[in-house]
C-alpha positions as CSV (number, residue, x, y, z in Angstrom):
1,X,105.1,102.6,121.7
2,X,102.6,103.9,119.1
3,X,100.7,101.6,116.8
4,X,101.7,101.6,113.2
5,X,99.2,103.2,110.8
6,X,97.4,100.6,108.8
7,X,97.0,101.6,105.1
8,X,93.7,100.2,103.8
9,X,92.9,100.0,100.1
10,X,90.8,103.2,100.3
11,X,93.9,105.2,101.6
12,X,95.8,104.8,98.3
13,X,94.6,107.4,95.8
14,X,96.2,107.8,92.4
15,X,99.1,110.2,92.5
16,X,100.0,109.5,96.1
17,X,103.8,109.2,96.3
18,X,106.2,107.8,98.8
19,X,109.9,108.5,99.0
20,X,111.9,105.8,100.7
21,X,115.2,106.3,102.6
22,X,118.3,105.0,100.9
23,X,120.3,101.8,101.3
24,X,123.9,101.4,100.3
25,X,125.0,98.2,98.6
26,X,128.6,97.1,99.5
27,X,130.9,94.9,97.6
28,X,130.5,92.2,100.2
29,X,126.7,92.4,100.2
30,X,126.6,92.2,96.4
31,X,128.8,89.1,96.3
32,X,127.0,87.4,99.2
33,X,123.6,88.0,97.6
34,X,124.8,86.8,94.2
35,X,126.4,83.7,95.5
36,X,123.1,82.6,96.9
37,X,120.7,83.9,94.3
38,X,122.3,85.0,91.0
39,X,125.8,83.5,90.7
40,X,126.9,85.2,87.5
41,X,130.6,86.2,87.3
42,X,129.9,89.9,87.0
43,X,128.1,89.7,90.4
44,X,130.4,87.3,92.2
45,X,134.0,87.8,91.0
46,X,135.7,91.2,90.9
47,X,138.3,90.1,88.4
48,X,135.8,88.5,86.0
49,X,133.5,91.5,86.4
50,X,136.3,93.9,85.3
51,X,136.6,91.9,82.0
52,X,132.8,91.9,81.5
53,X,130.9,94.4,79.5
54,X,130.1,96.2,82.8
55,X,133.8,96.9,83.5
56,X,133.4,96.0,87.2
57,X,131.3,94.3,89.8
58,X,127.5,95.1,89.7
59,X,124.6,94.1,91.9
60,X,122.1,91.6,90.7
61,X,119.0,93.2,89.4
62,X,117.1,91.0,91.7
63,X,119.1,92.4,94.7
64,X,118.2,95.9,93.5
65,X,114.6,94.9,93.3
66,X,114.4,93.2,96.7
67,X,116.4,96.1,98.4
68,X,114.0,98.6,96.9
69,X,111.0,96.5,98.0
70,X,112.5,96.2,101.6
71,X,112.9,100.0,101.7
72,X,109.3,100.4,100.7
73,X,108.1,97.8,103.2
74,X,110.1,99.6,105.9
75,X,107.8,102.6,105.5
76,X,104.8,100.6,106.7
77,X,103.1,100.6,103.3
78,X,103.1,96.8,103.4
79,X,101.2,96.1,106.6
80,X,98.5,93.8,108.0
81,X,96.0,95.1,105.3
82,X,98.4,94.0,102.5
83,X,97.3,90.8,100.9
84,X,100.2,90.3,98.5
85,X,100.3,90.8,94.7
86,X,99.2,88.7,91.7
87,X,102.5,89.6,89.8
88,X,104.2,92.4,88.1
89,X,103.3,94.1,84.8
90,X,106.7,95.6,84.2
91,X,110.3,95.3,85.4
92,X,113.2,97.2,83.8
93,X,116.9,97.3,84.9
94,X,118.1,100.6,83.4
95,X,121.6,101.1,84.8
96,X,124.0,99.0,86.8
97,X,124.2,99.3,90.6
98,X,127.8,99.2,91.8
99,X,129.5,98.7,95.1
100,X,129.0,101.8,97.2
101,X,125.9,103.0,95.4
102,X,123.0,104.1,97.6
103,X,119.6,103.4,96.1
104,X,116.2,104.9,97.1
105,X,112.8,104.4,95.7
106,X,110.0,106.7,94.7
107,X,106.7,104.8,94.8
108,X,103.6,106.2,93.2
109,X,100.0,105.0,93.2
110,X,98.8,104.7,89.6
111,X,95.3,103.3,90.1
112,X,92.9,102.0,92.6
113,X,89.8,99.8,92.1
114,X,87.6,97.3,93.8
115,X,88.3,93.6,93.1
116,X,85.7,92.1,90.7
117,X,85.7,88.8,92.5
118,X,86.4,89.9,96.1
119,X,84.6,93.1,97.2
120,X,86.6,93.0,100.5
121,X,89.8,93.6,98.5
122,X,91.0,96.7,96.7
123,X,93.5,96.5,93.8
124,X,96.2,99.2,94.0
125,X,98.4,99.9,91.0
126,X,102.0,100.9,91.8
127,X,104.9,102.3,89.8
128,X,108.3,102.3,91.6
129,X,111.3,104.1,90.3
130,X,114.7,103.4,91.9
131,X,117.5,106.0,91.8
132,X,121.1,105.9,92.8
133,X,122.8,108.7,94.8
134,X,123.5,110.7,91.7
135,X,119.8,110.8,90.9
136,X,120.1,108.3,88.0
137,X,117.2,106.0,87.3
138,X,118.6,102.5,87.7
139,X,115.4,100.4,87.8
140,X,111.6,100.7,87.5
141,X,108.8,98.3,88.1
142,X,105.1,98.4,88.2
143,X,102.1,96.2,89.0
144,X,99.1,95.7,91.2
145,X,98.9,94.8,94.9
146,X,95.9,93.7,96.9
147,X,94.8,95.4,100.1
148,X,91.9,94.8,102.4
149,X,89.3,97.5,102.5
150,X,88.4,99.2,105.7
151,X,86.4,96.8,108.0
152,X,83.3,99.0,107.7
153,X,83.5,98.8,103.8
154,X,84.0,95.0,103.5
155,X,81.2,93.2,101.8
156,X,79.9,96.4,100.2
157,X,79.4,96.0,96.4
158,X,78.5,98.3,93.7
159,X,80.8,100.9,92.2
160,X,84.2,99.8,91.0
161,X,85.9,102.8,92.6
162,X,87.0,102.7,96.3
163,X,86.7,106.4,96.8
């Protein structure tokens, strides 16, 4: 077994893009997720969903978000150097995700800088666009994430750039 690459803060340069594989959301997975986390009728009840403004069952936006995040995580981008995130700057649900839709994400590094308070941490800006199998943009989100700097660079101060 080979060791997984560790992505350090310095490895994420603006413009770097990752394309995830896809994941298909089934009717059962949509209903199961919604019953636990977002029990609105257009997510949990096929008949009620048909009468809704969506004209049928749709996935919770939070399910779309967490599915896209899991696809991203599965690529090894979120790894032992990842230190979490202080929040999101933007989240937009642009089109419904329906049973049978396969979603994939395109994740782009938008910025990179040294933390002002913790020189051992880099702040990486991300923009994620989520597409369905027809290439339609269904969701986007953006925000910063914190990553450890390479061990040899920790404790170094000075320039705000990591590269």
